[in-house]
N, C-alpha and C positions, 0 to 999 in steps of 0.2 A: 101844457106839461110835456109837450115832445123836445122845447126848445132845451128845458131842462137837462133832458136825457142830448141834447145833442151839447153843452154846453162838459157836459160830464163826459162825452166822449174826446171832447175836445183837449182837457185838461189831461184826459187817459192819455192821450196822444202824447203832449207837451211834455207829461211825464216820462213817457217813455223815452222819447228822443232825447235829453236829458241824459237818465240812464245811459241808453246807446254811447250818448256821445263820453260819457264818464269813464264807463265800459270800456270804447274805444283808446281813453287816453289813458287807462288804466294798465293796457295790455302794451300801450306804446312802452309807459314808463318801469313793465315788467318784462316785455321784451329786451330794451336796453339795462334791466340790469342784469339779466341774465346773458346776456351778450357779454357785459364787463365781466360777473362774474364768472364764466368762460374762459375770459381772457385771462384774469389774472390766475386764475388752473391750471390755464398753458403753462402761463409764464412760473407759475412755482414749479411745474413739474420739469421745465425745463431748468429752472433754476437747481431744482433736485436734481438732475441729470447732471448739470456742472459741478455740482457737490460733489456725488459719488464721485464725478471723471477728480476729481481735484483730489478726492480724496486716494485715489486708486494711484496717481502720478505723488502724492506725499510717499503712499507706503512704499513704492516703487523705488522713490528717488533716498528715503529713512536708510531700505535696503541696500541701496546703492551704496551709501557713506560710509556703512555698517560694515561693509563689505570689504567698501578702499580703507575705514580704519585698521580694521583685522588687517589687510594686505599691507599696510605698513607698519603695523608693529611686526608682522612677522617679520619683511626687512629690517624695521630695527634688531629684532634680536640675533635674526643673521646674519647682522652687519657686525653686531657686538662680539656676536657668538665667534666669527671667522677674526675679526681686526686682533679680538685679544688671542687666539692664536698665533697670529703672522706676526705680532709683534714680539711675543713671547718666546718666541722660533730663533729670532737672529741676535736678539739681546742675551738671553743665555748661554747661546753660539761666543756673541761678542765676550760677555764676562769669564765665560768658562777657559775660551781661548788666551784669552787676556794673563789669566791667575796661570794659568801654563806657560806663557811667553813669559812673565815674569821670574818665574820659577826655571826653569828649562837654561841650561848650557852649549848646549847644541846646538851648531849655528845653522842647519838642514831644518830641525825642526821648528826653531825659532823664526824659521822663514816662512815655515811651512805655517805655523800659527799665525802669523804676518795676514800670510794671505788667504787666510779665513777667516778672520777678524774683517780684511778689506773688503771679501766679496760681502758677508752679513752685513757691513755699514751700506753699501749700495743696496741692498735688497731693502734693509729699514729707512734708506733718504727713499727708494722710487716708491716705497708703502704710503710715506707721508706724501711724495705728489700725489699721488695718485687720491688721496684722501683730498687735500687742497684742491685737487683739479674737480672734485666729484664738488668741493661744495662748493667753488665759482659756477659749476653748471646749474647747479641746482639752483641760487642766488641770482642765476642772471648776468655774473660779471664775466663771463672767456671774456675777453678781448681779442683779436685777429690784428697781427700787426705784418702786414704785405712786406714784404722787398723782392726785388728782383736778383736770381741765384743758377748758378749752372745745376742742372738735376744731374748729368748724368758726376758730377762731383760728388754731389749728394750722396748719390746711391755709392758709390765708393768710398766716402766718408764712415758711412751708416757701417759699409761690408768690413770697412780694417777696423773700426772703434768695437765690435764686436767676434773679432777674428780671434780675438786668446780668450776668447772662453767656448768653442768648439773643443769637443773630442776628436785624438788623433783619427777617429773613423769619419769625420762629418767636413765636408768643406762646405767653403762658403764659396760661391758664384755672381758672381755681378754681370746682367745681361742688358742692354743697352744699344738703342743707334748707331749707325754709323757717326753720322755727324751729332752734333753736340745742342742743345736744348736750354735755353731759359725761360723761365716760369715767374710771373707774379704773384706770389704766395704767400705765405706766413711761413718761412722753411721752419722754425721750432718747432709748429705742431705738425704739419709733414713728418719731422724728422723722428716726434715723439710716436707718431703712429707707426712709421715703417719700424720704427728699433721696437714698439711692443710687438709689432707683427713677428720680428724676427727673435726675438727671444722667448717667444710663444712656441716660435717651432723648433729654438733649441731643446724648451721644455720634455718636447714628445720623440726626438728625430736622433738616434743613437747614431746609425749609419747612414751614411748618403750622401745628400748634398741639403740646402739650403738657399735657392736663388733669388736673387734680387732684381727685381726687373722693373725696366718702364718704358711704353709707348706714350704717340703722343698723336691727340687728333687735332681737329684744325681748329675746333673750341675747347679742346678739354687735356688732361693729363691724366693717364689710366698708372697705378702704381701699385707694384704686386708682390708678395712674395710667398715660394715656393716650396714645399720641403716635402723629404721622403721618409718619414714621421709614421707614428700609428694611425694618426687617422681620426675624424672624428664620426660616434655613433652616428647612425642617420635621424635615430628617434629622439637627437642634445643640437642635430644641427641648427633646426630654426631655430634655436635659445641660445648659441654663443654670445651673442652682442647684449642678452639683458643681462641686470645686473644679479650680482651673485651667486651669478651660475658660470660651474664648470666640467670640462668634458673627464676631467680626473679627479676626484675630490683629494688624494693623496700628490696629488701634486699642490707645490708651493703656491700661494696667491690667495685671493678673497677673492675674485672674479668680477673684476669692475674696469679690469683695464681696457678691454674690449668694448664693453658699453663705454667707457670715457671715450676712445677712438671714433667711434660712431656718433658720439653727441659732438666732437669737434670736426669732423667733416660733414654733416648735415649744415653744420653752422657754416661750413664755407661755400656751402650748395652743394654738396658731392654725394656719391652714393656710396657704401661700401656693402660687399660679399664679401661671401667662402664658399668654396669649393671644396671638395671631400669625398676620401672613400677610404673604408675601413682597410690597417693594415696595407693603403696603397701611398695615403701622402695626403695633405691637403695646399689648398692655395686660396691667401686671405687678399684681398686688392681693395685698392679704393679708387673712384674717378670722379677728378674736382677739374673743374670749370675755369679755365683761364685762356692766355692765345700765348702757347710757344713761342720763341722765337729761335730762329736754327739760328747758329753762331758760327762755329766750326767745325770741319771733319777731321774728324779721329779716326783711326785707322784701324784699331782693333774695338771691338762693340759686344767681347764677351772677357770678363776676367775672371777668373781664378786666382779668389784668394786667399785658398789655403792650401797648399804645397805638405803632402804628409805621403 
């Protein structure tokens, strides 16, 4: 009977070996499945974190878009409120004084009314020009046309053009280098910027002077307008080139002129700035890249354009 016991023992050994092998295979499969599950959990956790981050970024972008929309709506409302007032003011003056001009028989009165109508016509034209320039800048259609011109002649022309608008207590001064310099720039746009600086100075200067200056560098020209007006408060100094910003809300204008000047100068590759002290005057300047050429010598470097 011993061989039966031996066979039984061998059978048990074979059965045990088989089950051990199957168990090991099962453990390998189980470990593989657990590893895949762990990898799946890690990926899902990563995707969940990315999803949370995307939702956060989406929420931030949504809030930013909402703020931009609100800002645009505020700018539109400010623009419409300002533009409606600024258009009505010269129009009312034109209509009212035109009626008075028709009815008046006195020559001096008619001349005075005609001057008022002409001044308001110019205000209205400048307003329309600013709106058109703003539309061009927004649409990217503001073109620059360069030509060669005399910088000395440019500042004198601007001074002479603005001379008729100054009061008896304000003088316009042109200050320039001893030599005349020519530059290759967009004369029309440079003139537009400087004229706006001068017109702005006239609004805030009741006595003293307004000085138009230019100086040259090796690869740039600096043009500036300095006045002895009321100056700009320090809390508004960094906002003067923003749209619809005005140093004094009671002064005529919609607050886009300096913003347009900034866009023009930046499109030329230059920079714009302001220096001001309250009750001591302001200085607006631009620096535009170019290569000024010295052409001739002029005797006088300072011109007093107004004698009162």
